[in-house]
N, CA, C and O atoms as a MOPAC input file, in Angstrom:
PM7 MOZYME 1SCF
protein

 N     -1.96900 1     0.26700 1    -7.67600 1
 C     -2.50300 1    -1.04600 1    -8.83400 1
 C     -2.58600 1    -0.43600 1   -10.27800 1
 O     -2.69600 1     0.76700 1   -10.51300 1
 N     -2.47200 1    -2.10700 1   -11.82800 1
 C     -2.04600 1    -1.60200 1   -12.44400 1
 C     -2.74100 1    -2.15400 1   -13.07700 1
 O     -3.41500 1    -2.81900 1   -12.29000 1
 N     -3.46100 1    -2.58700 1   -15.27200 1
 C     -4.04900 1    -2.92000 1   -15.39600 1
 C     -3.85200 1    -4.56000 1   -15.58700 1
 O     -4.58300 1    -5.30400 1   -16.24200 1
 N     -2.84800 1    -4.86200 1   -14.95000 1
 C     -2.84100 1    -6.12300 1   -15.01000 1
 C     -2.85300 1    -6.68000 1   -13.96000 1
 O     -2.44400 1    -7.83800 1   -14.04900 1
 N     -3.13400 1    -6.38500 1   -13.01400 1
 C     -3.64400 1    -6.55400 1   -11.88900 1
 C     -5.20400 1    -6.96000 1   -11.55200 1
 O     -5.80200 1    -6.48200 1   -10.58800 1
 N     -5.91000 1    -8.10900 1   -12.66700 1
 C     -6.98400 1    -8.33400 1   -12.76000 1
 C     -7.33500 1    -8.54700 1   -11.51100 1
 O     -7.86900 1    -7.51400 1   -11.10600 1
 N     -7.31100 1    -9.45100 1   -10.58900 1
 C     -7.75800 1   -10.06400 1    -9.61400 1
 C     -8.15000 1    -9.42800 1    -8.41400 1
 O     -9.18400 1    -9.54400 1    -7.75600 1
 N     -6.83600 1    -8.52800 1    -8.19700 1
 C     -6.42900 1    -6.95900 1    -7.03000 1
 C     -8.18500 1    -6.10600 1    -7.58300 1
 O     -9.06600 1    -5.96400 1    -6.73500 1
 N     -8.43400 1    -5.57300 1    -9.28400 1
 C     -9.27900 1    -4.49300 1    -9.76300 1
 C    -10.76200 1    -5.53900 1    -9.43300 1
 O    -11.76100 1    -5.07800 1    -8.88200 1
 N    -10.64500 1    -7.00100 1    -9.89600 1
 C    -11.81800 1    -7.58300 1    -9.42800 1
 C    -12.55200 1    -7.00000 1    -7.83400 1
 O    -13.52700 1    -6.32400 1    -7.50800 1
 N    -11.53600 1    -7.65300 1    -7.20500 1
 C    -12.09000 1    -7.87400 1    -5.85200 1
 C    -12.19800 1    -6.43600 1    -5.40800 1
 O    -12.85200 1    -6.36800 1    -4.36700 1
 N    -11.86600 1    -5.50600 1    -5.75200 1
 C    -12.12700 1    -3.64200 1    -5.31800 1
 C    -13.51100 1    -3.36800 1    -6.15800 1
 O    -14.19000 1    -2.45400 1    -5.68900 1
 N    -14.16000 1    -4.16700 1    -7.60400 1
 C    -14.93300 1    -3.48900 1    -7.92800 1
 C    -16.00300 1    -4.08300 1    -7.27400 1
 O    -17.12700 1    -3.63500 1    -7.04700 1
 N    -15.45200 1    -5.25800 1    -6.97500 1
 C    -16.45200 1    -5.88800 1    -6.30900 1
 C    -17.63500 1    -5.53300 1    -4.37300 1
 O    -18.75200 1    -5.78300 1    -3.92100 1
 N    -15.91800 1    -4.61400 1    -3.81200 1
 C    -16.76300 1    -4.82400 1    -2.90200 1
 C    -17.30400 1    -2.76700 1    -3.17000 1
 O    -18.36500 1    -2.59700 1    -2.57000 1
 N    -16.85200 1    -1.52000 1    -3.80900 1
 C    -17.00900 1    -1.09300 1    -4.57900 1
 C    -18.44500 1    -0.90300 1    -4.79800 1
 O    -19.10100 1     0.05100 1    -4.38100 1
 N    -19.00200 1    -2.17900 1    -5.68900 1
 C    -20.03300 1    -1.80400 1    -6.53400 1
 C    -20.94700 1    -3.28300 1    -6.14000 1
 O    -21.42500 1    -3.90100 1    -7.09200 1
 N    -21.14200 1    -3.75700 1    -4.87500 1
 C    -21.53300 1    -4.78200 1    -4.90400 1
 C    -23.45200 1    -4.96900 1    -5.12100 1
 O    -24.09300 1    -5.66900 1    -4.33600 1
 N    -23.82800 1    -4.54700 1    -5.77900 1
 C    -25.73000 1    -4.52000 1    -5.55700 1
 C    -25.58000 1    -4.35000 1    -7.62300 1
 O    -26.58400 1    -4.39500 1    -8.33400 1
 N    -24.14600 1    -4.16600 1    -8.19100 1
 C    -23.89100 1    -4.16700 1    -9.73500 1
 C    -23.73000 1    -5.33500 1   -10.24000 1
 O    -22.66200 1    -5.79900 1    -9.84000 1
 N    -24.42300 1    -6.22000 1   -11.11100 1
 C    -24.14800 1    -7.35500 1   -11.86200 1
 C    -23.05500 1    -7.23100 1   -12.94200 1
 O    -23.68900 1    -7.23600 1   -13.99700 1
 N    -22.07300 1    -7.15000 1   -13.15700 1
 C    -20.99100 1    -7.12700 1   -14.07700 1
 C    -21.21100 1    -7.33400 1   -15.61200 1
 O    -20.81400 1    -6.51800 1   -16.44400 1
 N    -21.94500 1    -8.61100 1   -15.95600 1
 C    -21.90500 1    -8.30700 1   -17.13100 1
 C    -23.45000 1    -7.30100 1   -17.57700 1
 O    -23.91800 1    -7.58000 1   -18.68000 1
 N    -24.02300 1    -6.44800 1   -16.94600 1
 C    -24.56600 1    -5.52300 1   -17.62300 1
 C    -23.90900 1    -4.21200 1   -17.28200 1
 O    -24.67600 1    -3.26800 1   -17.09000 1
 N    -22.55500 1    -3.98900 1   -17.16900 1
 C    -21.72400 1    -2.96300 1   -16.88200 1
 C    -20.69200 1    -3.28800 1   -18.40100 1
 O    -19.83500 1    -4.07800 1   -18.79500 1
 N    -21.49600 1    -2.03400 1   -18.88600 1
 C    -20.43700 1    -1.48400 1   -20.48200 1
 C    -18.48000 1    -1.70000 1   -20.56500 1
 O    -17.68400 1    -1.66200 1   -19.62600 1
 N    -18.34000 1    -1.81300 1   -21.33000 1
 C    -16.28700 1    -1.22300 1   -21.16100 1
 C    -16.04700 1    -0.05500 1   -20.71500 1
 O    -15.18500 1     0.28900 1   -19.90700 1
 N    -17.06600 1     0.75500 1   -21.42000 1
 C    -16.61100 1     2.29400 1   -21.54500 1
 C    -17.00500 1     2.79600 1   -19.89000 1
 O    -16.50400 1     3.80100 1   -19.38600 1
 N    -17.63600 1     2.22000 1   -19.43100 1
 C    -18.22400 1     2.20300 1   -17.33700 1
 C    -16.89500 1     1.96400 1   -16.48200 1
 O    -16.19600 1     2.73700 1   -15.82700 1
 N    -16.80600 1     0.42300 1   -16.77500 1
 C    -16.02000 1    -0.56500 1   -16.34900 1
 C    -14.28600 1     0.29800 1   -16.57400 1
 O    -13.47900 1     0.66900 1   -15.72200 1
 N    -14.26300 1     0.33300 1   -17.36700 1
 C    -12.96600 1     1.55700 1   -17.58300 1
 C    -12.82200 1     2.19200 1   -16.73200 1
 O    -12.04900 1     1.87300 1   -15.82900 1
 N    -13.71000 1     3.61900 1   -16.72400 1
 C    -13.95600 1     4.23800 1   -16.06800 1
 C    -13.71000 1     4.19500 1   -14.43800 1
 O    -13.02300 1     4.85200 1   -13.65600 1
 N    -14.92100 1     2.72300 1   -14.28800 1
 C    -14.49300 1     2.45800 1   -12.71000 1
 C    -13.18300 1     2.34500 1   -12.08700 1
 O    -12.94400 1     2.92000 1   -11.02500 1
 N    -12.44500 1     1.73400 1   -12.60900 1
 C    -11.09500 1     1.65200 1   -12.69900 1
 C    -10.47500 1     1.85900 1   -12.37100 1
 O     -9.99300 1     1.50300 1   -11.29500 1
 N    -10.03800 1     2.74500 1   -13.30900 1
 C     -9.10400 1     4.25100 1   -13.11700 1
 C     -9.79500 1     4.78700 1   -12.38700 1
 O     -9.05700 1     5.60200 1   -11.83400 1
 N    -11.12000 1     4.92500 1   -11.84200 1
 C    -11.86300 1     5.55800 1   -10.83100 1
 C    -10.67600 1     5.07300 1    -8.95700 1
 O    -10.17600 1     5.83000 1    -8.12500 1
 N    -10.69300 1     3.50700 1    -9.05700 1
 C    -10.16100 1     3.13800 1    -8.02700 1
 C     -9.21700 1     3.59800 1    -7.34700 1
 O     -8.25500 1     3.92800 1    -8.04000 1
 N     -9.09600 1     3.76000 1    -6.21800 1
 C     -7.99400 1     4.72900 1    -5.52200 1
 C     -6.22000 1     4.32000 1    -5.68000 1
 O     -5.22800 1     4.98500 1    -5.97700 1
 N     -6.41100 1     3.14400 1    -5.37800 1
 C     -5.12400 1     2.47600 1    -5.77600 1
 C     -4.41100 1     2.22000 1    -7.27600 1
 O     -3.30300 1     1.87100 1    -7.68500 1
 N     -5.82400 1     2.63600 1    -7.90400 1
 C     -5.29800 1     2.38800 1    -9.17900 1
 C     -4.51100 1     3.67800 1    -9.98700 1
 O     -5.05600 1     4.78000 1    -9.91000 1
 N     -2.95300 1     3.52500 1   -10.93300 1
 C     -2.19700 1     4.16300 1   -10.78400 1
 C     -1.78500 1     3.08500 1   -12.22600 1
 O     -1.53100 1     1.90900 1   -11.96500 1
 N     -1.74400 1     3.49000 1   -13.52200 1
 C     -1.53800 1     3.07000 1   -14.71100 1
 C     -1.98600 1     3.83100 1   -15.69300 1
 O     -2.85100 1     4.66500 1   -15.42900 1
 N     -1.51400 1     3.70300 1   -16.95300 1
 C     -1.83600 1     4.53900 1   -18.17800 1
 C     -3.13400 1     3.87600 1   -18.34100 1
 O     -3.45200 1     2.73600 1   -18.00600 1
 N     -3.89200 1     4.87300 1   -18.96700 1
 C     -5.63500 1     4.54900 1   -19.35200 1
 C     -5.56800 1     3.96900 1   -20.59700 1
 O     -6.44200 1     3.16800 1   -20.93100 1
 N     -4.27800 1     4.37400 1   -21.64400 1
 C     -3.86600 1     4.16700 1   -22.50200 1
 C     -3.53000 1     2.39500 1   -23.00600 1
 O     -3.66900 1     1.86300 1   -24.10800 1
 N     -3.07000 1     1.85200 1   -21.74900 1
 C     -2.90900 1     0.92000 1   -22.19200 1
 C     -3.50100 1    -0.38500 1   -21.49500 1
 O     -2.94800 1    -1.38500 1   -21.03700 1
 N     -4.85200 1     0.00900 1   -21.58900 1
 C     -6.17400 1    -1.05300 1   -21.41700 1
 C     -6.99100 1    -1.33300 1   -22.81300 1
 O     -7.65000 1    -0.57000 1   -23.52000 1
 N     -6.80300 1    -2.19700 1   -22.88400 1
 C     -7.49900 1    -2.27400 1   -24.03500 1
 C     -9.09800 1    -3.37500 1   -24.18900 1
 O     -9.60000 1    -3.32600 1   -23.06700 1
 N     -9.67000 1    -3.94800 1   -24.77500 1
 C    -10.85200 1    -4.51400 1   -24.90200 1
 C    -10.15200 1    -6.45300 1   -23.81600 1
 O    -10.70900 1    -7.17800 1   -22.99100 1
 N     -8.96300 1    -6.48500 1   -24.40100 1
 C     -9.07900 1    -7.62800 1   -23.59900 1
 C     -8.61900 1    -7.79000 1   -22.35600 1
 O     -8.55300 1    -8.84600 1   -21.72600 1
 N     -8.34200 1    -6.85300 1   -22.05900 1
 C     -8.35700 1    -6.21500 1   -20.23400 1
 C     -9.30700 1    -6.32400 1   -19.84700 1
 O     -9.50200 1    -7.35600 1   -19.20500 1
 N    -10.27500 1    -5.49800 1   -19.97600 1
 C    -11.48500 1    -5.21400 1   -19.83400 1
 C    -12.12800 1    -6.87200 1   -19.69500 1
 O    -12.47800 1    -7.14700 1   -18.54800 1
 N    -12.31300 1    -7.96800 1   -20.71600 1
 C    -12.89900 1    -8.79600 1   -20.44600 1
 C    -12.01600 1    -9.96100 1   -19.47400 1
 O    -12.68400 1   -10.76300 1   -18.82100 1
 N    -10.80900 1   -10.00700 1   -19.42100 1
 C    -10.45000 1   -10.17400 1   -18.61600 1
 C    -10.45300 1    -9.67000 1   -16.92400 1
 O     -9.95400 1   -10.39600 1   -16.06400 1
 N    -10.79800 1    -8.93800 1   -16.74100 1
 C    -11.11600 1    -7.54000 1   -15.24400 1
 C    -12.82800 1    -8.28200 1   -14.91100 1
 O    -13.16400 1    -8.92400 1   -13.91500 1
 N    -14.00300 1    -7.76900 1   -16.60400 1
 C    -15.01700 1    -8.54300 1   -16.46500 1
 C    -15.38000 1   -10.05000 1   -16.36200 1
 O    -16.55000 1   -10.41300 1   -16.25300 1
 N    -14.44500 1   -10.81900 1   -16.39700 1
 C    -14.55400 1   -12.55700 1   -16.18600 1
 C    -13.91200 1   -12.57900 1   -14.10200 1
 O    -14.54900 1   -13.16200 1   -13.22500 1
 N    -12.77200 1   -11.90000 1   -13.88900 1
 C    -12.83600 1   -12.24800 1   -12.50200 1
 C    -13.56000 1   -11.45100 1   -11.86300 1
 O    -13.33200 1   -11.64300 1   -10.66800 1
 N    -14.54700 1   -10.40700 1   -12.04100 1
 C    -15.68800 1    -9.51900 1   -11.67400 1
 C    -16.92000 1   -10.68600 1   -10.83900 1
 O    -17.37500 1   -10.93400 1    -9.72200 1
 N    -17.03600 1   -11.17000 1   -12.40500 1
 C    -17.99800 1   -11.75300 1   -12.08700 1
 C    -17.54900 1   -13.54300 1   -11.09500 1
 O    -18.18100 1   -14.19600 1   -10.26400 1
 N    -16.49300 1   -13.69400 1   -11.61000 1
 C    -15.88300 1   -15.10200 1   -10.20900 1
 C    -15.98100 1   -15.06900 1    -8.98600 1
 O    -16.15200 1   -15.94600 1    -8.13900 1
 N    -15.78500 1   -13.31500 1    -8.92000 1
 C    -15.88900 1   -12.78200 1    -7.52400 1
 C    -16.92800 1   -12.88800 1    -6.87600 1
 O    -17.01200 1   -13.60900 1    -5.88200 1
 N    -17.79100 1   -12.25200 1    -7.29600 1
 C    -19.10100 1   -12.11100 1    -6.86900 1
 C    -20.06800 1   -13.74500 1    -6.92500 1
 O    -21.18900 1   -13.95700 1    -6.46400 1
 N    -19.34100 1   -14.49700 1    -7.50300 1
 C    -19.92000 1   -16.28900 1    -6.55600 1
 C    -19.12200 1   -16.52800 1    -5.88900 1
 O    -19.18300 1   -17.54000 1    -5.19000 1

């Protein structure tokens, strides 16, 4: 999984953190949680605020 796999990342985060409100997660923690996913394999330096915002938005949508 790469940073651009926004939807897949959101599904994994939803599964791994079912009791977490994505709106309450700061980007530092979100970035770490994504990098901790078992299938994630991408350069940490390729991640920026826009990618994290997209992941957060997709996670919110997945929770609904």
